N, C-alpha and C positions, 0 to 999 in steps of 0.2 A: 757099545763101541768105546774103545779105550781112548783117553785123552791125556795130554801131558802138560804139566805146568812146571816151570823152572824158576827158582830164586837163587840169587847170588848173594853171598855174604860180603858186606863192606868192611868187615874186620876179620881178624884171624878167627877161623871157624873152630869152635870147640866141639868137635864131632862127637866125642864120647858123651858130653852133657846133653847134646841135642838128641842123640840116639836114645839115651835114657828117658828123656822127656817124651819122645815119640812112642817109645815102647813101654810106657809106665804101666799099661794094663796087660802087657805080655801078649799082644796080638800078633807080633811079628817075629820071624826067625831071622837072626842076623847072619848073613852069609860071609864067608872068608873074603878078605881084601884081595882084589886082583890088581896086578901091575900090568898096564897096557900101553902099547904104542901103536900109532897108525900114521899113515902118510896118504895125502890126497892132493891132486892137482885141482886148483880152483882159480877162477878169474877174479883178480883184485885190481880195481882201478884200471880196467881195460887190458891188463896183462895176466897171462897164465903164470901162476906161481906154485911151487911145491910147498905144501903146508904140512908140518910135522906136529904130531900131538903125543905128549907123554902124560899119563895121568893114572891115578889110583881110583878104583871103583869099589864101593861097598854097598851092598844091597840089603834092604829089609823086605822080606817077602811075607805076605800074610799067611798065617798058619791055617786060616780057614778061607776057602775060596769065595764065600759069600761076602767077605769084607770088601772086595773089589777095589782095593787100594794098595799100592806098593810105593816104597821110597828108596831112593838111592843117592849116595853122595859121590861126587866126582871132584877131585882136586888135582891140579897139575898145570900144564901150560900148553898153549897153542903157539907154534913158532913159525914165523915167516922169515924171509931174508932180511927184513928191516924192522921187525917188531916182535914182541912177545906179549901175548894176551893171557893173563892169569885166569885160571878157572878155579872157582871155590863155590861149588853149586850143590843145591839140593833139588832133586827131581821128584815129582809126584806123578804117578800114573794112576788114573782114576776113571770112573764111569759116571754116568748120570745118577746112578743109585748111590754113589759114595761121595757126591759133591758136598753135601752138608757136613759129612764127617771130615772131609778135607778142610773146609773153612774153619771148623772148630780146631783142628790140628794146627792150621796156619796161625790162628789167633794166639794160641799158646806159644808157638815158636817165635813169633814176632815180639813177644815180651822179653825174650832172652837174647836176641841177635838182631843186628841191623841188616835187614834183607831187602833187596829190590828184585822185581821181576825182570827176567832177561829171556832172550831168544833161546829155546832149548837146543836148537841145532847150532853147535859152536862155530861151524863154518859160515852159516848165515850171520851169526852174531859178529864174527870177525868182519864180514862185509859191512854190516851196519856200523860198526865202530870206525871203519875206514871210509865211510861215505860212498861205498860202491854197491849198495844193496838195491836191487830192483825186485819188488814183490812179484811182478808179473813173470819173472824168470825162475821162480822157485818151483820145486817139485810139487808142492801142495797145490799150486795154482794151475798146474797143467791139466788136472782133471776137468777144469773149466766149469765146475759147479759154482753156483752163486755164493754159497757159504764159504767155500775154500778161498775164493778170491776176496771176499769180504774180510776174512780173518787175516789174510796176508797183507791187506792194505791197512788194517787197524792195529794189529798186534805190535808191530815195530814202533808205532807211535806211542802206544801205551808204555812200552819199555822206556822210551825217551822221557816221557812225562814223569814216570816213577824216579828215574835217575836225576831228572831236573829238580824234583822236590828234595831229593837227598842232597844235591849240591847246594841248593838255596838254603835249606835248614841248617846246613853245616856252616855256611857263610852268608847269613842274611843281610849283612851290611854291604855286600858287593852288588853293585848295580847290574853287572853283566849277567850274573846268575839269575837275577830277577827277570831281566829282559828275555833271556833265553827260555826260561820256564814259561813265561806268558805266551811266547810264540808257540811253544810245543803244545800247551793246553788249547790255545785257540785253533791251531791246525787240526788237532784231534777232534775238537768240537765241530769244526767246519766239515770234516769228512763224515762224521757221524750224521750230521744234518743232511749231507748230500745223499747218504744211503737210506735215510729214514723212511721214505715211501715204501721201501721193500722190506721193512722190519716190522716185527710185532710192536704195535704203537705204544702200548702202555709201558713196556720195558724200555723202549727207545727214549721216550720222554723222561723216564726215571733217570737214565744215564746221562741224557742231555742236561738235566737239572743238576746232577752231581758234578759234572764238569763245569757248569756255569758257577756253581758255588766255589769251586777251586779258584776260578778266575776272579770272582768277586773278592775273595780273601786278599788278593794281591793288588786290587784296583787303586786303593788310596796310596799305597806305597809307591806305585808307579807314578801317580799324579805328583807326589812330592819329588820324585826323581826328575820328572819333567821340569818342574819349577826350579830345581837346583841347577839343572843343565842350562836353563834360560839365564840364570844369574851368572853362570860361568861365561856365557856369551858376552855379558855386560862387562865382566871383569877384564877381559883381554884388551879391548880398546881403551879402557880407562885405567890402565896400569900406572900411569903417571898422574892420575887424578883420584887418589885414594879417598878423598873427602866425598866423592860422588858415588863410590861403590856401595851398594846396599848391604853392608856387613851385618848389621843387626837383623835384618830380614833373613839373610842366609843362615845366621845362627839359629833363629827360630825354626826355620825349615829343617835344618840338620837335626835339631833336637826332636822335632816331630817325626822325622824319618827314623831316627834311632828308636824312639818309643814304639812306633808302629812295627818295626822289624822285630823288636823284642816281644811285642804282643803276639805276633804271628808265631814266633818260635815257641812261646809258652802255650798257646792255644792249640796248635797243630802238632802232630807227631808223625814221624815217618812210618811207624808201625800201622797207624790207622789208615794212612794214605795207601800204603802197600796192600793192606787187606782189602780196601775198597776197590783198588784197581785189579786185584786178583779176582774179586767178584765179577768185575766187568769182563775179564777174559773168560771166566767160567761160563758166563751167560753167552758170550760169543761162540764158545766151543759147544754150546748146547743146541738149542733150536731158536736162534734169534730171527730167522728169516720168516716172513709171512708166508702162509701156505701157497698163495698165488704165485710166489716167486721161487718156491723150493726146488722146482725142477727146471728152472730157466738158467741160461748162461748169463754170465755177468756182463760181458762186453756190450751187448745190445742195450742193456739197461744204462750203462755208463753214457753212451752216446745220446740216447733219448733224454736222459736226465740233464746232461750238460746243455743240450739244445734248449730245453725248457728254462734252465737257469740263465743262459745267455740272453734269451728273449726277455726274461724278467729284468735282468740288469739293464738292457737297452731301454726299457720303458720306465726306469726309475724316476727320471725327471718329470714324467707326466704326473707321478704321485707327489713328488717333492720339487716343485718348479722354482722355488725361491732360493737362489744361490747365496743370498745374504742371511738366510735363516740357519744359524749354526746347529740347531736341533735337527732340522731336516737334513743338513749336510752330514751330520753325524750318522744318521740312519743310512744314508748312501754309502758313507765310508765303511761302515760295518759290513754291508752287503758286498761291496766290491772287494774288500779284504778277504772275506770268506770265499768269494769266487776265485780270487788269485791263489789262495792257499790250496784249494782243491785242484785247480788247473796245474799247479806246480808239483803236486803230490802224486797224482795218478798218471803214470807214464802212458797208459793206453790212449788217453785223450789229449795229452800234452804234445801235440803235433802241429807243426806250422804256426806256432803261437808266438814266435819271437817278437815281431813288431807289435802285436796286440798286447802282450804282457809288458813290453817296455812302456807303451803308452799308459797302460793301467798302473804301472809302478809310479810313473810321474804324477798321475792323477791322485793316486793313493798318498803320495808324499805331501802334496799340497793340502789335501783334506786332513791329513794327520797334523800338519803344521797349524792349520786353522783351528782344529779341535784342541790342540795343546795350548794355544794362546787363549782360547775361550775358557778352558779349565783353569789356566793360570790366573786369569783376571777374576774368575769367580772365587778362587781360593784366597787371593789377596784381598778381595772385597770383604769376604767374611772375616779375615784377620783384622782388617782395618776397623771393623765395628767395635772391636774390643782392644785395640792396640793403643800404645802410648803415643803421645803427640810427636815424639822425636822419630817415629817410624813413618809418619805420613809422607815425608819427602822421598824416602826410600821406596815406599810403595808406589808413589806416583812415577818415579823413575822406572821401576820394574814394569808397571802397566803400560807405560808409553814407549818403552824402548823399541819394541818390534811393530809399533802401530803402522809405520809406513809399509813394512813388508806385508802386514795383514791386508792393507788396502790393495796393494799390488797383486797379492795372491787371489783376493776376492774378485778382482777385475779379470784375472787370467782364467779363472775356473771354468766359465762357460765354454771358452775355446778349447781348453784341455779335455773337457767332457765330450765335445763334438769330435775332436781328433780321436779319442778312444773309441767312440761309437762307430766311427768310420772304419777303424781297424777291426773292430769286433764284427762288423757286417762282412768285411772281406774274409775274415777267418770263418765265419758261419757258412760262407759259400763253398768252403773247402771240405766241409764235413757232411 
């Protein structure tokens, strides 16, 4: 069975050089360039639009049929009434037998060009770029097999993670790119965990660990950002009392932030991340589903799984009853965040969830605030052990600034949890 993988160049594509690299062993016949146009009606952001496409296509076809691999280049533009989406793509059509050869080929290409994985269907890609993509409405999903639905739910997230890494590594000092990347990685991890019971376990655990490592690489940088944002909260009300502003502490944190960003940029490379995520897609396009689920429909699994998850969420405080224990509250925070990501990402089960998700968001925000303050205090305490004497006052100010809000949030937490659980029970009665 043929499968397709598509990568987009982030820079001007030197097609001739890449063709020479692909065809260094003379395995492909280069076809003539085609000049093509097409027009299609698609729904974007709830409105039907005429989308025009103008592009060049150049194909490399295998000289021997047993190679089971072909390549094509497409460059041009997809045009709507209000935007132009550039296309600068390399497509690979392969089979299970040629996947290892494909990975070797990709590894070589990624040394020469900045490439990221993208949706092969340019019309679905346009919807993804404009935020109007619904995986449950795609043609591949309509056959209702478990694997086709699984792929539709995970592929677009992999593309976003790959692009997120490209954005972050290009501008590692920007907080927004870091925050967005962390959300994308965590959402993908959450959805993979959700589907895990139906997957081949060894491989699923392998990819879970790979995504966890990506998140771990960003953890300390995020902690520094949280501390710096806390200092910015102090700065505003103390604008006329500069002697009280923790300036030296801010300088230390900024220096640590810049050093950590540079470390990540030096140790990680886009080519390695793209190759790793390509391997993830190749696995998902193969046989990732456990034999017991291979012939089952996806939607019954989704409802059964979310019922189990929601029951587990509702019983969390039986396992972690101490609302003043920040380590226990962190475990609850991770689980409710994962639950919310899945609920908001899978359209089939995100029904009648408005009140429940609003209560969950409020709960998650409070848990996040408490966790951030806990991490901030730990970080400053470590710094205090080796700091100069003139930093002690600044550190005391930093640690004590939000103490009243922490006490208030801790007191409010049990009531917020109860409110959420009530809404969760009401929602469970609707499914």
